N, C-alpha and C positions, 0 to 999 in steps of 0.2 A: 499679542496673540491675534492672529488673523482668523476670522470666521469665514468658512467657505461652504459650499453646497453639499458636502459629504454627509451621509446619514450618520456616520460615526461620531459626528460633532454634536448630535442631539443630546446626549447626557451632559456634555459640557454646557450647552445652551440652557438646559433646564436648571442646572445648578446655579448658573449665573443669574437666571431670572429669579430664582428663589432668594439669592443673596440681594438682588436689587429690590425685591419687594420688602425684605426685612429692613433694608436701609431706608426705604421710603417711609415705612411705618414708624421707624425710630425717629426719623427726621420730623415727621408730622407730630408725633407725640411730644418731642422735645420743644418744637417751636410753639405749639399750643400751650404747653405748660409754662414756658418762659413768658409768653405774652399774657397769660392769665395772672401769673405772679406780678408782672410789671403793671398790669391794669389795677390790681388790688393795691399795690404800693403807690401808684399814682393817685388813686382815689383817697388814700389815707394821707396824702401829702408828703410821703417819703421821697418819691421821685418827682422831680420837676420835668417839664417837657423836654428839655435838652438831654438830660440823663436818660429819660425814657426812650428818646430817639436813638441814643447811643446803645442802649441795651437791645433794642429791636435790631439795629444793624449788626451788632456783635452776634446775636442769635442767628441772623441770616448768614454771616460768614462761617459760623460753626457748622451750619447745615451744609453749606457748600463744601467745606473741608471734609466733612464726613462722607459726602457723596463722592468726593474726589478719591477717597480711599478705594473705591471700586476699580479705579484704573490700575491698581496694583494686584487685583484679584487674578489668580492663575488657576488653571485646571489642576486638580490633584491627580497624581499618577496612580 
């Protein structure tokens, strides 16, 4: 979907921005919760540094994949 300078596109842009903010909030909450759990598990000795790094990187990949879903977002008719 190409965005242009027409005023008629404003509802589309507002809906897209709301979807983007929802995705950002979800990504932040997920990454902070995952990191908190990983830190607690590392402090208790369940996670060693290598597994902790893998968990952190896997969380980053999931955040990127969730953000990439915005590329499929289309205007509702």
